[in-house]
N, C-alpha and C positions, 0 to 999 in steps of 0.2 A: 571548480569543475561543475559543469551543468549536468544534471540528471533528468532525463525525460522518460517517464513511465507511460508507455503507449498501451492502451487497453480499450475495450468496447465490447458490445454484445458478440456472442459467438457467430462467426460467419460474416462479420462486417468488414473484414479485410485488415485487421490490425497488424498482422505480420507484414503485409505488403506495404502499408503506410509507415510502419516503424522503419523498414528498410529504406523507403523513399526519403523519410525525414533524415535518416543517418547520411544518406548519399548527398542530400541537399547541404547538410552542414559541411561535409568533406569538400564539396565543390566551392564552398565559401572560404576554404583555407583552414578549417578546423581539423584537429586530430580527433576522429570520431570512432568509437567502438559501438558496434551493434551487438548487444547481449541477448541471446535467444535460447530457447529450450528445445529439447528433443520433440516434445509433443506438438509443436507448431510447424514441423516439417519445413524449416527455413530453406533447405536446398531447392525446393520447388520455386520459390520466389527469387532467390539469389543466384540460381544457376550453378551453385557450388555448395559443397557441404562444409560448414565451418568446423574447425577442430575444437576439441574440448580442452586439450592440454595447453594450447597457446592460441593467440589471436591470429586469424587467417586474413591475409590481405585480399581485398576485393577490388579496390580502386584506389587511386591516389588519395591518401588521407583517410581512407575508410578500411577498417578491419572488423571482423566478426568473430565471436566466440560462442560456442555452444556449451550450455551448462549440462554436465553429466551427473544426474542425481544418484545413479548407481555407485559411482566412484566415491562421491562425497559420503553417501550412506555407509559404505564399507569402512572408510577411514574413521568416521565418528563411532560406529558400532564397535570396531576393534579397540579403539582407544578407551571407550567406556567399559568394555569387557575386561581390559587389563586393570583399570582402576577399581572395578568392582570384584576383583578376583577373590578377595576374602569372603565377601558376602555370598558369592556364587558357590564357593567351596562349602560354605556352611549349609547351603540348600542342596548340595549334592549335584549341582548342575554341571553338565559337560560343556566346555567352551566350543564355540562354533569356529570353523575355519573360514578364511577369506573366500575361498572358491565356492562355498555353499551359501553365501549371503546374497540375497536379492532385495532391492529396496522395497520398502513398504509404502502404501498410499500416504501421501503427504510429504514424502521426503523431497520431492521436487521443489516444494515451497521453501524449505530450509536451504536447499542447495542454491536456489536462485538468490535468496537474501545474502547468503555467504559470498557468492560471486560478486554481487553488487558492492558489498563492503570491500572486498579485496581489490576490485578495479578502482574504486573510489580512493583507496589508500595508495594505489600505485603511482598516481600523478602522471600517468602516461598519456592521458587524454584530456582534451578540452571539453568534450561532451560524451556522455554514455547514454545511448538510446536503448531502452530495455523493452523487448517484445514480451509484454506481460500476458498472463492467462486471461480468460474472459473476465468481464468487469466484476461480476459478483464474487468470483474467486479472488480477484485482485484486491478487493476491499478487505476480505478476510485475511489475505496474505499480509497486507500492509499493517493490519491490526495485530498480527501474530506476535511480534517482539514484545510489545507492551503487555499483552495478555500473558505470555509465558513468564515474563519477569514478575508479574503480579503473583502468579502461581508459585514461583520459586520463593518469593518473599513470605508468602503465607505458609508454605511447607517447611522452609528453612529460615525462620525469622532471625533477627539480630541476636536473640537470646541463645542461639545455638552454641555460642562460645561457652556458656555455662554448661550446656549439655556435653560438650567435649570433655570438660574437666571431670564431669561425673561419670563418664563412660566406663572407666575401669571399675568403679563401684557397682554400677548397674550390671556390668558383665558378671561380676561375682555373684550378685543376687539372682540374676537370671540363669546363670550357669552356661551362658553362650556368649561368644564375643560380639561386641557392638559393631556397627558399620565402620569401616576403615576411614581414616583421615582422607584418603584419596577420593572418597565419594563427596565429601564436603568441598574438596578442592575442585572436583569436576563441576559441582553446582556453581561455584564462584567463577569458573572459567566460562560457563554458559552465560552467566549474568553479564560478564564483561563483553562477551561476543554479541549478545543481544543488545546491550546498551550501545555498542559501536554501530550496529545496524540501525538502531533507532535514531541515532544522531544523523546518519545519512538520509533516512527517510524524512526526518523533520527539518532538514536544512532548507533555508530559503531558496537555494539554488535547485531544489528538487520539486518537480511538479508533474501532474498527470495530464496526458493528452488523450482525449477521447475520440474514438473512431466509431462512426455509425453510418447506416444507410438511411436514405430518405423514404421510409415506409410509413404505413398507416399508424403504427404503434411506436414509432421512433421517439417522438417527443415524450410520451409516457415513460418509455424505458430510460431515456436520458434523465428525466426528473428523478427517477428512483436511484439511478447510479450516482448522480451528483449529490443526492441527499446522504447516501451511504458513505461516500468519500468525505463529505463535509463533516459528518459525525466524528470522524477520526482525524479531522484537521488537515485533510489532504486538499491541495489547491489544484483546480482545473485551469490550465493556462489557455486552452483552445479546444475547439471541437472540429474534427475533420469529417465532412459529409461525403462519403465515398460513392463511386459508381454512378455519378449523375449523367443522365442522357442529355444530348443537345436539345435545345428547344426549337420550335418552329418547323418540325418535320412534316413533310407532306403525307407521310404514311399515317393513317388514322390510328393504327395500333401503337406505334411509337409516340405519336402525339399525345395519346391518352396516358401512356405510361409517364411521359415527361411531365404532363400536367399534374398527375398525381404526386410525382416527386417534388414539383415546385410548391405544391400545397403543403407537403410535409416539411419542406425546407423552411417555409415561412414560420411554421409552428416551432421548428427547432430554433430558429433565430429568436423567437419570442421567449422560448423556454430558457435560452442561454444568453440572456441579455447582458450579463456581466462577464462573459468570456467570448472572444471572437470566434465566429464560425467561418470555416474555409471550405470552399467547394472543390471537390476532386473529380475530374471527368472520368467517364467510362471509356476504356480504350477499345471496347468491342471484342476484347479477349482477356484471358487471365494473364496479368503481367508476369513475365519470367525473365530474369537476368537484368543486368545493370542498365541496358539500353531501354527496356520497358519502364524501369523505375525512373529513369531520367524524364520520361514523358509525363510523369505525375508530379514533377517538381513544382510546377506552378500552383498546385493545390496544397502544398505543404508550407506552413509558416516557418520563419527562421527558428533555429534552435536556441538562439540567445534569449534569455529570460526577460520578462518585462521589468520595468523599473520598480513596479509594486513589490517584486520579490525582495529587493534590497531594502525597501522601506519597511517591510514586515519582519525583517531579520530579528530573531530573538523574541518575537511577540507571541503570546498565547492568544489564539483567536477567541477563547472563552474569557471574556472580560467581566470584572465586577464593577458595577456603578454604585456609588454611595448616594442614596436618596433619603437618608435618615432625616435630614433637616426639613425636607418638603413633604415626603410621603411616609416617613417612618419605616422604610424598608431598604434592604440591599438587593440589587438586581444583578443576577448572573446571566449574561447575554451569550447565547450559543448560536453562531451562524449555521443555519441548516437550509441552504438554497435547495429548492425542490421538494422539501418535506411537506407532508399534509397532516392535518389533525387526525385523520382516520388511522394513519399508520404510526402514530407517535405515542409513546408510553414513558412515564417518569416515576421512579421509585427511589426513595431514600432509604439507605441501609447504614445506620450508624453514622460514621464520618464519610460515607461515600454516597454518590448519586449515580443511579443507573438510568441511562437514557437509551431508549430503543426507537429505531426508525425502521419500520418494516421488519425484515429478518435480521437487521444488524443492531448490535448492542455495544454500548461503551460504558465503562465504569470509571468514574473520576473521583479522586479524593477531594473533599471540600477544602477550599482555602481556610486558613485558621479562623478568620472572622466569621465565616458562614457556619462553622461547626458550633458556634454559640447561638445559632438561630434555628427557627423552625421554618419549614417550607409552608408558605401561606398561599401559594397559587402559582400558575404558570400560564403563558399564552404564546401562541405562534402567530407572528404577523410579518409579512414582507420578507419571508425567508429567515427570520431570526426568532429563536425560542428564548423568551424572557422568563427566568425562574425567580420568583419573588421570595425573599427571606425576611422574616420578622425577628428581631432580637428576642431571645428568651430572657425574661427578667431575672431568672435564677442563675443564668450563666453570663449575662452581658455585664461588662464593667460599669459600676455606678459612678456617676459624676461626683466630684468632691463637693 
């Protein structure tokens, strides 16, 4: 199954082009699902409101489903409340009823990830096109499973098995009951769920498609977005430049606007040299309904993934190069297209490395060989961060 995550700066038209991309795939004979959220107001573009409970047919081969974060939040909260009943009773807390629950900020992100995993597991579709939130939010959302799993491992490490055995003794010493077994089971269930979502996001058949307009700051925005995506290993398969005016207009005003767009378009092509750029025309109106979406099809690339996706299957983009024989170092290479030195930070914390690109941060556990080394420097060149590691004589295996 092919997964296309469509995102871009707010107002660039990502919902419209996500729908057009889905329609293009359906017209090529694919079984396509458009997965969208309440906040994107999909009914304005689609001409119909997708259902949340089941996929809504829109055109031959094309269905849409709306993610309902409120329903998902209520299900998860009530399940947690049941599992945590003993602890809540200890605190004297009164349980909440379903009809008084309203989703909290951030619940839409978890609901969207859960829906993505569910549809991927269904095997009902050839392609799932996901109308993602704005780009900065999407970067954080795609990093969420790995981050939450790391928190769970720190808060409930493998040694918790011993803690379970000691719980009756600790309860007698403290005079209060310890957390119930169901709490640990809930954490394990969350870990399994997040791991499944992570596998979908990391799959070679999953890629990000960026939507942007050809404005004066478009290239700078694209550079920042691609750097944030690359930091978390997300692949950009193409860039859609939306609402392009026709060139050669006799009207001075339109000619000036078109000229400005063409200048920005050139900068976008230079900035996105390793990902194809596709031009999407301005219809002279806001697209509404399947007929208008069909008029945009020429500007949307095929949904089938490039051969590079299959070639990179199972590969970690962060690669270690052995240069001990020539330079006495090991080199950890991190692809970061779009990153600049000014927005880059690097910190080692024990057996982990923290890499920050602008507002985005990623924590990676060092490969075993690099844990026996010290960081001796780093450099960014041609969109690749090279982190140099020198073997620590006290930890590095000595030659016989």
